[in-house]
N, C-alpha and C positions, 0 to 999 in steps of 0.2 A: 414198730410195725410199718411195713412199706405202704406208702400212700397209694391211692387209686391212680393218681397221675403217673407215678413211677412204674406201677404195674402195667399201665397202658404203654409207656415208652419201652419197657422191656419186651412186652408182647410184640410191639411193632418191630423192634430190632431183630428179634428171633424170626419173625416172619420174613423180613428182608434177607437175613442170612440164609434161611432155608430156601428162599427163592433163588438166591445166587448159587447155592450149592447144587440145586437141581434145575438149573436153567436149561430147559429142553430146546433142542434145535427145531426148526420148522419141519413139519411132517408133510405138508401139502406140496404139490407140484404146480398146479394151475393158479393157485392163489397164495397170498402171504398171510402167515400167522403172526401174532404179536409175541414172537419168541426171538429175542435178540441176544447176542453173545455177552453183552455188558460192556461197560466203558473200558477201553484199552485191553480187551480180551479177544483172542483169536478163536476161530472155529474152522477146523479143517475137515474135508470130506473127500471120499473117493466113490464115484458113481460108475456103474457099468451097466450096459443094456443093449438092446437091439430091437429091430423091427423087420417084418417081412411083408412083401406085397406081390401078389400074383397078377400079372398083366395078361388078361384073357385074350385080347386081340393079338398080342405078339407071342403068346404061349411062352412067356418068360417070367422068371422070378427075380425080384429086386430085394436084396438083403442089405441092411445097414446095421452097424454096431458102433459103439463108442466106449471109451474108458476116459473118465474126466476127473482129474484132481481139481479141487476148488477150495477157496478160502473165503471166509467172512471175517471182518475185523471191526469191532465196535469202537468207533471214534468217541461216542458217548453211549449212554444207556439207550438212546433213541435213534441213533444214526449209525449205519454200518456202510462199509465199503465191501464189495465182493468182486471176485475174479474167478474165472473158470477157463481151463486150457484143455480142450478135448483132443484125444487121439481117436480118429474116426476111421471107419472102414466102409467100403461100398463094393457090391458085386452084383452083376447082372449077367446076361448071356455073352457079353463082350468084355466088360471090365471086371477086374479084381484088384482093387486099389486100397491103400491104407496110408495114413499120414496125419499131419496136423489138421485139425478142423478149425472152425471159426471161434476165435478167442472172445470171451465176454468180460466186460468190466462194467460194474454198476454200483448203484447205491439204493438203500432202503431207509425210509424215515418214518418213525412212529409218531405221526402227527397228532393223534389223539388216542388216549387210553383212559377208561374210567378208573375210579379209585380202587375198584375190586379187580382190575385187569380183565374184565369180562368183555367189554366192547372196545373195538379198535378201528382206526383208520390209518392206512399205510400207503402213501404214494411211493412209487418206485420208478427207476429209470435204468436202462441198460444200453450200453453201446456194444454192438456186435461187429467185430472187426473182420474184414475179408482176408483171413489168413489161410483158409482152406482152399484147395484147388478145385474150382468148379468143374473143370473138364474131367476130373477123376471122381466126381460125385462126393467130394469131401467138404464142400462149402457152398455158400449161396452165390459167390461170384461178385458181390458188391456189399458195401457196408450197410448196416441196418441200425436203427435206433428204436428202442421199445420204451413206451411211457405208459404207466398203468396206475390204477387205484384199487386197493383191496379194502373191503369193509367187512367186519365180522363181529361175532359175539359168542358168548358161552351161555348155555342154558342148563339148569339143573346141575351145575358143576362138572358135568361129564360130557355134554354134547356141545361141540364147537362147530360153527358154520361160518363160511366166508364166501363172498362174491367178489369177482374181479372183472374189471373192464380194462383192456389194454389196446394200445394202438402202436403198430410197428411199421416204421418207414421201410419200404422195400421188403416187407416181411412175408408177402403172400407167396404161396407155391406157384411155380411157373405153370402157365396154362398148357394143357395137353395139345400137342400138334398131332393130328391124326396120321401124318406121314412120317413122324419121327418119334422114337421111343422116349427121348429125353426132353421133348417139348421145346418151347422157345426160350429165349434168354431174358425176356422182360418179366419183371416182378412188380406187381402193384403193392400198395400199402395194405396192411392187414388189420382187421378189427376182430377182436375176440372177446367173448364173455364166458365166464366160468363160475361154477359152484362147487364148493368142497364141504363135506360133512365128515367130522372126526368124532368118534365115540371112544372115550377112555374106558377100557375094561378094568384097569386098576391103576396104581401109581406108575407102573412101568410100561404097560401094554395099551395099545390103541389100534382100532381098525378105522379105515376111511374109505370113502368113495368120492370120485371127482368126475365132473363132466365139463367139457369145453366145446363151445360152438364157435365156428370161424366162418368168415365170408370169402374164403379162397378155395372153394371146391374145384378140383381139377377138371371135372366134367362140366361143360358149359350148360348142360341141362339142369344141374343142381345149383340152388342158390346158396346153400350152406354146407359146410363139412362139420363132422362131429368126431370127438375123441372122448373116451371115457375109460376109467380103470378103477379097480379095487386095490387096496393096499393094507399093509400092517406095519406098525412101528413098535420097537421094543427098546427100552432103556436098559442096557446091560449093567452099567454102573454110573458113577458120577461123571465119567469121562466119555464113554462110548455108547452110541446108539446105532441100531441097524434098522433099515426100512426096505420093503419090497413092494413092487407094484406090477400088476398084470392087467392089460386092457386091449381094446380094439378101437378101430376107427372106421369111418365111412366118409367117402367123398375125397379122400386123400390118397397119395401113393403109399399107403400103409394099411394093412389088414389087421395085424396083431403087433403088439409091442410089450416089452417088459423091461424093468429096471430095478437095480438094487443099489443101496447107499450105505456106507459106513461113515459115521460122523464122530469126530473127536472134539471135545470142548475142554479148554484149559482155563 
């Protein structure tokens, strides 16, 4: 007869194997979840989306879109490297441009996770390279560096929440120049705070809501800008997941935005 100790070891091993087989990708946009590819395992994704903004004073519309292949690679179970190479598009009353956007390279570290994988602390850092043409509306025009910390937990097995505070060097939106549509070239540093709530409907499906507050409102009369969206994630099988998000913003050159992602884990 199998001893109690052996039964516990078997149960633990089965739990670990099940966790590896169904290691979900991160579903949130503004915060980080404790969902990592695993040691020496890749995760590939393809995201596409866009935004629109109506400039009342100039009677003009600004539209942006992107298609971004990206990858995460687990150096260990707790440490990942990530890279994203966007193809961006920009159009207004004068310009209609597309091309390479600003490339991102970063890392995420699962600094703390409790034994039940409920609570987590994840510091993260991203270098944003100035590869997009600022004059064509495809990039920021200067290098940026983002440093952040996400803290989250799981309640009642199905409700996940996370908060994130991030600081981005040269990350603020350019201030609006009342005499020029594209504003000035100076970018201040950016401070953001975000909250994400994810509710698991079942083992494959989840819905989420996220809000982000920023200190780079384009209108000098506003102290803060806001972005928020609702989304849904669905695990198709052990390899593929899909996600979609729709939302709006206030205080930024963005009224509405949307995005979809297809993620593959191996």
